[in-house]
TIDREN-623021 format. One record per residue: residue in three letters; residue number from 1; x, y, z of N, C-alpha, C, O in turn. Coordinates in Angstrom, 2 decimals, padded with zeros to 5 digits. Atoms other than C-alpha are relative to their C-alpha. Example, Ala and Ser with C-alpha at 12.3 -4.5 7.8 and 13.67 -1.06 7.14 Angstrom:
BEGIN
   rest    nr      n.c1      n.c2      n.c3     ca.c1     ca.c2     ca.c3      c.c1      c.c2      c.c3      o.c1      o.c2      o.c3
    ala     1    000.89   -001.19    000.00    012.30   -004.50    007.80    000.90    001.20    000.00    001.94    001.18    000.66
    ser     2   -000.82   -001.19   -000.06    013.67   -001.06    007.14   -000.77    001.09    000.73   -000.26    002.20    000.90
//
This chain:
BEGIN
   rest    nr      n.c1      n.c2      n.c3     ca.c1     ca.c2     ca.c3      c.c1      c.c2      c.c3      o.c1      o.c2      o.c3
    unk     1    000.71   -001.23    000.29    056.30    017.54   -027.38   -001.41   -000.36   -000.48   -001.59   -001.31   -001.25
    unk     2    001.38    000.24    000.40    052.49    017.72   -027.79   -000.26    000.54   -001.39    000.27    001.58   -001.78
    unk     3    000.39   -000.53    001.31    051.02    018.07   -031.22   -000.92    001.19    000.22   -001.41    001.40    001.33
    unk     4    000.84   -001.18   -000.09    049.02    021.21   -031.95   -001.40   -000.35    000.48   -002.01    000.42    001.23
    unk     5    001.34    000.41   -000.41    045.76    019.29   -031.48   -000.05   -000.39    001.47   -001.10   -000.28    002.09
    unk     6   -000.01    000.46   -001.38    046.84    017.98   -028.04    000.27    001.11    001.01    000.04    000.92    002.21
    unk     7   -000.31   -001.09   -000.92    047.90    021.34   -026.56   -001.28    000.66    000.49   -002.19    000.94   -000.29
    unk     8    001.20   -000.66   -000.52    045.36    022.91   -024.25   -000.11    001.43   -000.51    000.89    002.13   -000.67
    unk     9    000.22   -001.37    000.44    043.81    026.13   -025.47   -000.15    000.90    001.22   -000.28    000.43    002.34
    unk    10    000.21   -000.95   -001.10    043.49    029.27   -023.40   -001.38   -000.20    000.61   -001.55   -000.08    001.82
    unk    11    001.35    000.25   -000.50    039.77    028.51   -023.14   -000.02   -001.22    000.93   -000.70   -001.19    001.96
    unk    12   -000.07    001.19   -000.85    040.54    025.04   -021.72    000.63    000.34    001.35    000.18   -000.15    002.39
    unk    13   -000.65   -000.40   -001.25    042.85    026.61   -019.13   -000.96    000.81    000.88   -001.01    000.61    002.09
    unk    14    000.96   -000.78   -000.77    040.17    029.12   -018.10   -001.11   -000.89    000.55   -001.55   -000.69    001.69
    unk    15    001.04    000.92   -000.45    037.58    026.35   -017.88    000.53   -000.81    001.21   -000.21   -001.02    002.17
    unk    16   -000.59    000.75   -001.12    039.94    024.35   -015.61    000.08    000.87    001.25   -000.21    000.40    002.35
    unk    17   -000.05   -000.92   -001.14    040.47    027.41   -013.37   -001.40    000.21    000.59   -001.56    000.25    001.81
    unk    18    001.37   -000.16   -000.45    036.70    027.93   -013.20   -000.46   -001.21    000.81   -001.07   -001.05    001.87
    unk    19    000.38    001.23   -000.72    036.17    024.28   -012.16    000.68   -000.05    001.36    000.05   -000.42    002.35
    unk    20   -000.71    000.03   -001.29    038.83    024.57   -009.45   -000.61    001.01    000.97   -000.79    000.71    002.15
    unk    21    000.59   -001.02   -000.86    037.32    027.80   -008.13   -001.36   -000.40    000.54   -001.68   -000.13    001.70
    unk    22    001.32    000.44   -000.44    033.83    026.32   -008.00    000.09   -001.17    000.96   -000.79   -001.34    001.81
    unk    23   -000.16    001.14   -000.89    035.11    023.20   -006.27    000.43    000.43    001.40    000.21   -000.30    002.37
    unk    24   -000.49   -000.48   -001.29    036.64    025.29   -003.46   -000.42    001.45    000.22    000.43    002.33    000.29
    unk    25    000.43   -001.38   -000.19    034.46    028.39   -002.93    000.37    000.50    001.38    000.46   -000.26    002.34
    unk    26   -000.29   -000.63   -001.28    035.34    030.81   -000.18   -001.27    000.10    000.81   -002.34    000.37    000.26
    unk    27    001.12   -000.24   -000.88    033.04    030.94    002.80    000.25    001.35    000.66    001.04    001.46    001.59
    unk    28   -000.26   -001.35   -000.47    032.87    034.65    003.43   -000.57    000.27    001.38   -000.37    001.36    001.92
    unk    29    000.47   -000.19   -001.37    031.13    034.16    006.74    001.10   -000.29    001.01    000.94   -000.03    002.20
    unk    30   -001.12    000.33   -000.87    034.46    033.00    008.16    001.07    001.08   -000.17    001.38    001.48   -001.29
    unk    31   -001.05   -001.03    000.04    037.14    035.57    009.05    001.30   -000.64   -000.45    001.92   -001.38    000.31
    unk    32   -001.21    000.62    000.53    040.07    034.60    006.84    001.17    000.95   -000.11    002.32    000.50   -000.20
    unk    33   -001.11   -000.91    000.20    042.10    037.73    006.54    000.02    001.14    000.97    000.68    002.15    000.74
    unk    34    000.03   -001.07   -000.98    041.38    039.80    009.58   -000.87    001.17   -000.42   -000.89    002.19    000.26
    unk    35    000.88   -001.09    000.41    038.90    041.94    007.64   -001.14    000.09    001.00   -001.67   -000.92    001.46
    unk    36    001.00   -000.17   -001.04    036.38    043.43    010.01   -001.43   -000.08   -000.53   -002.36   -000.23    000.26
    unk    37    001.36    000.01    000.53    033.39    043.44    007.63   -000.19   -001.05   -001.09    000.73   -001.38   -001.84
    unk    38    000.46    000.93    001.03    031.53    040.95    005.46   -001.15    000.71   -000.71   -001.93    001.39   -000.05
    unk    39    001.08   -000.65    000.74    029.19    042.16    002.69   -000.91   -001.05   -000.61   -000.45   -002.05   -001.16
    unk    40    000.98    000.88    000.60    026.01    040.47    001.59   -001.00    000.81   -000.82   -001.17    002.00   -000.60
    unk    41    001.06   -000.61    000.79    023.30    041.22   -000.96   -001.29   -000.17    000.78   -001.72   -001.30    001.03
    unk    42    001.23    000.04   -000.81    020.16    042.12    001.02   -001.21   -000.14   -000.92   -001.37    000.62   -001.87
    unk    43    001.21    000.26    000.79    016.90    040.74   -000.39   -001.17   -000.21    000.95   -001.00   -000.42    002.15
    unk    44    001.21    000.31   -000.75    013.31    040.28    000.73   -000.79   -001.02   -000.80   -001.07   -000.83   -001.98
    unk    45    000.92    001.00    000.55    011.23    037.16    000.05   -000.61   -000.75    001.18   -000.08   -000.71    002.29
    unk    46    000.71    000.75   -001.06    008.81    035.00    002.04   -000.27    000.87    001.21   -000.29    000.37    002.34
    unk    47    000.35   -000.91   -001.08    007.98    038.07    004.12    001.13    000.37    000.93    000.89    000.96    001.99
    unk    48   -001.15   -000.29   -000.88    011.52    038.40    005.56    001.16    000.55   -000.80    001.22    000.42   -002.02
    unk    49   -001.25   -000.47    000.59    014.86    040.02    004.88    001.08   -001.06    000.18    001.14   -001.74    001.20
    unk    50   -001.11    000.95   -000.03    017.91    037.88    004.08    001.22    000.65   -000.63    001.11    001.63   -001.37
    unk    51   -001.24   -000.36    000.68    021.53    038.33    003.07    000.46   -001.19   -000.82    000.38   -002.33   -000.35
    unk    52   -000.59    001.04    000.84    023.05    036.35    000.20    001.49    000.30   -000.13    001.85    001.44   -000.39
    unk    53   -001.43   -000.23    000.17    026.84    035.88    000.08    000.29    000.50   -001.42   -000.23   -000.03   -002.39
    unk    54   -000.30   -000.60    001.31    028.26    037.99   -002.74    000.60   -001.00   -000.96    000.37   -000.90   -002.17
    unk    55   -000.63    000.94    000.91    030.27    035.07   -004.13   -001.00   -000.99   -000.59   -000.65   -001.74   -001.51
    unk    56    001.02    000.87    000.57    027.02    033.18   -004.79   -001.00    000.77   -000.86   -001.96    000.19   -001.38
    unk    57    000.86   -000.85    000.83    025.39    036.10   -006.64    000.80    000.47   -001.20    001.83    001.13   -001.06
    unk    58   -000.67   -000.43    001.22    026.38    036.65   -010.25   -000.51    001.35   -000.49    000.25    002.15   -001.03
    unk    59    000.61   -001.21    000.55    023.96    039.45   -011.08   -001.36    000.21    000.65   -001.99   -000.74    001.12
    unk    60    001.34   -000.36   -000.42    020.82    041.28   -010.00   -000.61    000.80   -001.13    000.03    001.71   -001.67
    unk    61    000.61   -000.70    001.12    018.36    042.46   -012.61   -001.52    000.06    000.16   -002.11   -000.77    000.85
    unk    62    001.47    000.01    000.03    014.74    043.52   -013.14   -000.47   -001.25   -000.73    000.28   -001.85   -001.50
    unk    63    000.53    001.22    000.61    012.52    040.67   -014.24   -000.19    000.21   -001.50   -001.00    001.04   -001.92
    unk    64    000.18   -000.09    001.44    012.89    040.22   -018.01   -001.23   -000.80   -000.42   -001.83   -001.49    000.40
    unk    65    001.10    000.87    000.45    010.19    038.63   -020.14    000.36   -001.47    000.23    001.49   -001.89   -000.01
    unk    66   -000.21    001.41   -000.30    009.79    034.99   -019.14   -000.78   -000.86   -000.98   -001.91   -000.54   -001.34
    unk    67    000.67    000.98    000.85    008.96    032.07   -021.40   -000.40   -001.16    000.89    000.46   -001.82    001.48
    unk    68    000.44    001.11   -000.86    006.81    029.54   -019.54    000.54   -001.34   -000.50    000.74   -001.54   -001.70
    unk    69   -000.44    001.36    000.33    008.02    025.95   -019.43   -001.13   -000.94    000.40   -001.43   -001.07    001.59
    unk    70    001.13    000.88   -000.33    005.11    023.48   -019.67    000.42   -001.17    000.88    001.56   -001.62    000.85
    unk    71   -000.14    001.20   -000.83    004.72    020.64   -017.17    001.09    000.15    001.07    001.79   -000.81    001.40
    unk    72   -000.92   -000.21   -001.12    006.86    022.22   -014.44   -000.80    000.47    001.21   -001.97    000.85    001.08
    unk    73    000.64   -000.43   -001.24    006.04    023.09   -010.83   -000.39    001.48   -000.11    000.19    002.23   -000.90
    unk    74    000.43   -001.41    000.11    004.22    026.40   -010.24    001.09    000.98    000.41    001.04    002.13   -000.03
    unk    75   -001.06   -000.91   -000.41    007.34    027.89   -008.62    001.08    000.17   -001.06    001.97    001.00   -000.90
    unk    76   -000.88   -000.24    001.15    009.23    027.54   -011.91   -000.75    000.97   -000.89   -001.70    000.59   -001.57
    unk    77    000.72   -001.06    000.71    008.19    030.81   -013.52    000.29   -000.01   -001.50   -000.44    000.60   -002.27
    unk    78   -000.35    000.07    001.42    009.88    030.05   -016.84    001.49    000.14   -000.18    002.27   -000.03    000.76
    unk    79   -001.41   -000.26    000.29    013.17    030.76   -018.54    000.12    001.41   -000.54   -000.78    001.93   -001.21
    unk    80   -000.31   -001.35    000.49    014.73    034.13   -019.26    001.24   -000.08   -000.88    002.17   -000.82   -000.59
    unk    81   -001.17   -000.10    000.85    017.13    034.92   -022.06    000.85    001.15    000.53    000.50    002.32    000.37
    unk    82   -000.90   -001.01   -000.56    019.99    036.74   -020.33    001.27    000.00   -000.84    002.14   -000.86   -000.68
    unk    83   -001.15   -000.15    000.92    022.51    037.86   -022.97    000.31   -001.31   -000.74    001.47   -001.71   -000.86
    unk    84   -000.17    001.20    000.81    021.94    034.71   -025.01    000.03   -001.30    000.76    000.15   -002.37    000.16
    unk    85    000.01    001.21   -000.81    021.87    032.25   -022.12   -001.38   -000.15    000.63   -001.91    000.78    001.23
    unk    86    001.30    000.26   -000.62    018.61    030.65   -021.01    000.20   -000.36    001.47    000.93   -001.30    001.80
    unk    87   -000.14    000.18   -001.44    018.30    030.87   -017.23   -001.38   -000.39    000.55   -002.35    000.34    000.32
    unk    88    001.28    000.30   -000.64    015.53    029.06   -015.31   -000.26    000.99    001.13    000.66    001.37    001.86
    unk    89    000.37   -000.98   -001.02    013.66    031.46   -013.02   -000.92   -000.68    001.01   -001.97   -001.22    000.67
    unk    90    000.68    000.67   -001.10    012.50    030.16   -009.64   -000.59    001.05    000.93    000.11    001.96    001.37
    unk    91    000.69   -000.87   -000.95    009.94    031.95   -007.46    000.28   -000.53    001.41   -000.26   -001.56    001.80
    unk    92   -000.35    000.48   -001.34    011.41    031.65   -003.95   -001.20   -000.03    000.94   -001.33   -000.94    001.75
    unk    93    001.20    000.04   -000.83    008.11    032.58   -002.29   -000.78   -001.28   -000.27   -001.20   -001.96    000.67
    unk    94    000.74    001.21    000.37    006.40    029.77   -004.20    000.73   -001.27    000.42    000.10   -002.21    000.91
    unk    95   -000.78    001.19   -000.36    009.22    027.29   -003.60   -000.12   -000.32    001.49   -000.23   -001.48    001.88
    unk    96    000.06    000.20   -001.45    009.06    027.82    000.16   -001.42    000.03    000.54   -001.62    000.18    001.75
    unk    97    001.38    000.16   -000.43    005.26    027.54    000.25   -000.70    001.27    000.44   -001.69    001.19    001.17
    unk    98    000.62   -001.26   -000.39    004.42    031.22    000.67   -000.95    000.54   -001.06   -001.40    001.68   -000.97
    unk    99    000.83   -000.47    001.12    002.33    031.43   -002.52    000.87    000.71   -001.01    002.05    000.94   -000.76
    unk   100   -000.82   -000.63    001.04    003.47    033.11   -005.71    000.45    001.40    000.41   -000.23    002.10    001.17
    unk   101   -000.51   -001.34   -000.26    005.58    036.25   -005.55   -001.00    001.02   -000.53   -001.62    000.82   -001.57
    unk   102    000.85   -001.10    000.43    003.59    039.46   -005.78    000.84    000.90   -000.90    001.60    001.73   -000.42
    unk   103   -000.81   -000.76    000.95    005.10    040.94   -008.95   -000.29    001.50    000.13   -001.44    001.91    000.15
    unk   104    000.12   -001.45   -000.06    005.76    044.69   -008.67    001.23    000.62   -000.66    002.09   -000.10   -001.16
    unk   105   -001.16   -000.68    000.57    008.21    047.30   -009.88    001.26   -000.26    000.83    002.37    000.01    000.36
    unk   106   -001.15    000.31   -000.86    010.48    046.20   -006.99    000.53   -001.42   -000.21    001.66   -001.71    000.18
    unk   107   -000.39    001.40    000.18    010.60    042.51   -007.99    001.28   -000.08   -000.82    001.44    000.62   -001.82
    unk   108   -001.28    000.16    000.69    014.07    041.40   -009.06    000.32   -001.48   -000.14   -000.23   -002.34    000.55
    unk   109   -000.56    001.34    000.14    015.87    038.32   -010.26    001.45    000.07    000.45    002.23    000.90   -000.03
    unk   110   -001.39    000.15   -000.45    019.05    037.37   -008.44    000.54   -001.22   -000.73    000.08   -002.34   -000.50
    unk   111   -000.61    001.12    000.71    021.18    035.25   -010.76    001.03   -000.60    000.95    002.00    000.06    001.33
    unk   112   -000.89    000.67   -000.94    022.88    032.72   -008.50    000.84   -001.04   -000.71    000.44   -001.61   -001.72
    unk   113   -000.89    001.05    000.47    025.77    030.40   -009.13    000.34   -000.89    001.19    000.82   -000.42    002.23
    unk   114   -000.34    000.98   -001.03    026.19    027.26   -007.09    000.59   -001.19   -000.73   -000.14   -002.06   -001.22
    unk   115   -000.66    001.04    000.78    028.75    024.98   -008.66   -000.33    000.20   -001.47   -000.13    001.28   -002.01
    unk   116    000.36   -000.06    001.41    027.55    024.21   -012.18   -001.41    000.53   -000.21   -001.81    000.77   -001.35
    unk   117    001.39   -000.43    000.11    023.99    025.36   -011.43   -000.08    001.52   -000.04    000.45    002.21    000.83
    unk   118    000.28   -001.43    000.12    022.95    028.81   -012.60   -001.51    000.13   -000.12   -002.13   -000.53   -000.95
    unk   119    001.45   -000.20    000.04    019.41    029.99   -011.92   -000.32    001.42    000.44    000.47    002.07    001.12
    unk   120    000.50   -001.30   -000.44    017.43    033.17   -011.45   -000.97   -000.21    001.15   -001.93   -000.97    001.03
    unk   121    000.87    000.10   -001.17    015.84    033.53   -008.03   -000.86    001.25    000.04   -000.34    002.36    000.18
    unk   122    000.94   -001.12   -000.01    012.75    035.72   -008.11   -000.25    000.41    001.44   -000.72   -000.40    002.24
    unk   123    000.19   -000.50   -001.36    012.62    037.88   -004.98   -000.90    001.24   -000.04   -001.02    001.89   -001.08
    unk   124    000.89   -001.16   -000.08    010.20    040.57   -003.81    000.74    001.31   -000.21    000.22    002.25   -000.81
    unk   125   -000.74   -001.26    000.04    012.92    043.19   -003.55    001.47   -000.25    000.29    001.80   -001.15    001.06
    unk   126   -001.43   -000.01   -000.33    016.68    043.73   -003.54    000.28    001.34    000.67   -000.05    002.39    000.12
    unk   127   -000.21   -001.20   -000.81    017.78    046.22   -000.89    001.42    000.53   -000.10    001.73    001.55    000.52
    unk   128   -001.37   -000.46    000.16    021.44    046.56   -001.91    000.98   -000.80    000.84    000.64   -001.85    001.39
    unk   129   -001.04    000.66   -000.80    024.68    045.61   -000.19   -000.11    000.43    001.46   -000.45    001.57    001.76
    unk   130    000.01   -000.29   -001.43    024.85    045.40    003.58    001.32   -000.45    000.60    001.68   -001.62    000.52
    unk   131   -001.21    000.41   -000.72    028.11    045.48    005.52   -000.39   -000.59    001.35   -001.31   -000.11    002.00
    unk   132    000.26    000.64   -001.28    028.18    043.22    008.56    001.32   -000.19    000.73    002.29   -000.69    000.15
    unk   133   -001.19    000.22   -000.82    030.72    043.19    011.36    000.12   -001.49    000.26   -000.83   -002.14    000.68
    unk   134   -000.20    001.44   -000.20    032.22    039.72    011.57   -000.25   -000.41    001.45   -000.61   -001.56    001.71
    unk   135    000.27    000.30   -001.41    031.89    039.93    015.34   -001.48   -000.20    000.29   -001.84   -000.74    001.33
    unk   136    001.43    000.16   -000.18    028.11    040.00    014.89   -000.55   -001.30   -000.58   -001.76   -001.47   -000.66
    unk   137    000.42    001.26    000.62    028.04    036.52    013.30   -000.41   -001.02    001.04    000.31   -001.25    002.01
    unk   138    000.46    001.10   -000.84    026.00    033.80    014.98   -000.31   -001.17   -000.91   -001.10   -001.04   -001.84
    unk   139    000.22    001.19    000.82    026.09    030.31    013.50   -001.23   -000.74    000.50   -001.14   -001.87    000.97
    unk   140    001.25    000.62   -000.42    022.47    029.59    014.31   -001.11    000.42   -000.96   -001.01    001.44   -001.64
    unk   141    001.14   -000.28    000.87    019.18    029.50    012.44   -001.08    000.65    000.84   -001.45    000.12    001.89
    unk   142    001.05   -000.65   -000.78    016.52    031.95    013.60   -001.29   -000.83   -000.01   -001.52   -001.62   -000.92
    unk   143    001.28    000.70   -000.07    013.13    030.62    014.66   -001.01    000.59   -000.98   -000.78    001.63   -001.58
    unk   144    001.08   -000.50    000.83    009.92    031.01    012.72    000.14   -000.28   -001.49   -000.65    000.23   -002.28
    unk   145   -000.18    000.33    001.41    011.24    029.60    009.43   -000.49   -001.42   -000.25   -000.42   -002.29    000.62
    unk   146    000.36    001.37    000.36    009.87    026.58    007.60    001.28   -000.84    000.01    002.38   -000.31   -000.12
    unk   147   -001.18    000.88   -000.05    012.18    023.56    007.81    000.77    000.06   -001.33    002.00    000.01   -001.33
    unk   148   -000.69   -000.10    001.30    012.92    023.83    004.05    000.84    001.25   -000.09    001.99    001.21   -000.54
    unk   149   -000.74   -001.26    000.04    013.94    027.47    004.35    001.14   -000.01    001.02    002.23    000.49    000.74
    unk   150   -001.03    000.05   -001.04    015.87    026.85    007.59    001.25   -000.75   -000.47    002.36   -000.40   -000.08
    unk   151   -001.16    000.76    000.51    018.10    024.31    005.77    000.89    000.85   -000.90    002.05    000.50   -001.13
    unk   152   -000.78   -000.86    000.90    019.26    027.12    003.45    000.68    001.15    000.75    001.36    001.97    000.13
    unk   153   -000.55   -001.09   -000.80    020.31    029.42    006.30    001.30   -000.46    000.66    001.35   -001.50    001.31
    unk   154   -001.30    000.34   -000.58    023.98    029.43    007.35    000.17    000.55    001.40    000.95    000.02    002.19
    unk   155   -000.12   -000.66   -001.29    023.54    031.68    010.36   -000.61    001.38   -000.10   -001.37    001.66   -001.03
    unk   156    000.60   -001.33   -000.07    022.67    035.26    011.28    001.08    001.02    000.30    001.97    000.78    001.12
    unk   157   -000.81   -001.15   -000.38    024.47    038.57    011.29   -000.88    000.93    000.81   -001.97    001.31    000.38
    unk   158    000.70   -000.97   -000.82    023.37    040.84    014.10    000.52    001.38   -000.37    001.71    001.66   -000.30
    unk   159   -000.33   -001.38    000.38    023.27    044.47    012.96   -000.87    000.94    000.83   -001.81    000.51    001.51
    unk   160    000.79   -001.00   -000.73    021.94    047.69    014.44   -001.46   -000.02   -000.45   -002.35    000.27    000.35
    unk   161    001.36    000.00    000.53    018.87    047.34    012.19   -000.67   -001.37    000.10   -001.67   -001.62   -000.57
    unk   162    000.63    001.30   -000.23    018.11    043.79    013.34    000.89   -001.16   -000.39    002.04   -000.98   -000.80
    unk   163   -000.71    001.22    000.37    019.17    040.21    012.71   -000.28   -000.32   -001.47   -001.42   -000.23   -001.92
    unk   164    000.09    000.30    001.43    019.86    039.23    009.08    000.46   -001.44   -000.25    001.66   -001.71   -000.22
    unk   165   -000.39    001.37    000.34    019.77    035.50    008.24    000.76   -000.02   -001.33    000.44    000.73   -002.24
    unk   166   -000.78    000.15    001.23    022.30    034.46    005.60   -000.54   -001.20   -000.77   -000.40   -002.35   -000.34
    unk   167    000.58    001.01    000.88    020.55    032.54    002.81    001.07   -000.44   -000.98    001.63    000.39   -001.70
    unk   168   -001.04    000.53    000.87    022.95    030.27    000.91   -000.62   -000.71   -001.20   -001.14   -001.81   -001.04
    unk   169    000.51    000.68    001.19    021.85    029.48   -002.67    000.62   -001.37   -000.23   -000.05   -002.26   -000.76
    unk   170   -000.62    001.31    000.17    024.35    026.60   -002.68   -000.74   -001.06    000.81   -000.80   -002.22    000.39
    unk   171    000.80    000.95   -000.79    022.25    024.95    000.05   -001.35   -000.25   -000.66   -001.90   -001.35   -000.57
    unk   172    001.26    000.18    000.74    019.10    025.54   -002.01    000.18   -001.05   -001.09   -000.71   -001.88   -001.30
    unk   173   -000.26    000.96    001.08    020.66    023.58   -004.87    000.09   -001.42    000.54   -000.23   -002.37   -000.18
    unk   174   -000.11    001.35   -000.61    021.29    020.66   -002.49   -001.36   -000.57    000.39   -001.47   -001.77    000.67
    unk   175    001.34    000.47   -000.34    017.55    020.46   -001.73   -000.50   -000.85   -001.17   -000.59   -000.34   -002.29
    unk   176    000.43    000.86    001.11    016.29    017.48   -003.78   -001.19    000.56   -000.77   -001.30    000.33   -001.97
    unk   177    001.16   -000.58    000.68    013.04    019.34   -004.56    000.41    001.03   -001.05   -000.26    001.18   -002.08
    unk   178   -000.42   -001.08    000.90    014.95    022.17   -006.25    000.35   -000.53   -001.38    000.10    000.14   -002.38
    unk   179   -000.41    000.57    001.30    016.29    019.90   -008.98   -001.11   -000.81   -000.67   -000.96   -001.21   -001.83
    unk   180    001.14    000.73    000.58    012.94    018.12   -009.53   -001.09    000.99   -000.35   -001.98    001.25    000.47
    unk   181    000.92   -001.07    000.38    010.99    020.73   -011.45   -001.21   -000.52   -000.76   -002.17    000.23   -000.96
    unk   182    001.12    000.54    000.77    008.67    018.42   -013.42   -001.24   -000.11    000.88   -001.17   -000.56    002.02
    unk   183    001.27    000.06   -000.75    005.02    018.67   -012.34   -000.63   -001.38   -000.14   -001.70   -001.63    000.42
//
């Protein structure tokens, strides 16, 4: 029998479940249960519309006050205090070489989770949820994207209102530049 100090707490069990879930995330672009629709969070940045998989988006919020972080790249806009947690805020337009985001009343922060990495992605606008028919999925990268941005695209959903590239924050985290924020 384990002593009281050796027994796992409920918090330890939840932490273990969280680690297992992050180690094996679902790819919602693949039809796993016969569901006819996939839903993504529609955003606009770098002059284009994209869909983000819902399982990689923790929250969407207006831009809170940001505290600048000295000696970081210009695309690191600072850190935001989100309910007591400091979240780094990354300007996607700036990261992908499109210049700084044009801050407006539409600008939002998409809090993304990719494994252990949590960050706020500053986007020009969030357009809401978009349903996509799984039959409209093409596992290809559209033309006209920078090579850095193209590496973050999983494919495209074809919809009546046009083609919607699927931007995967987990692929952004794998970009070596993303983790090197020091200027």
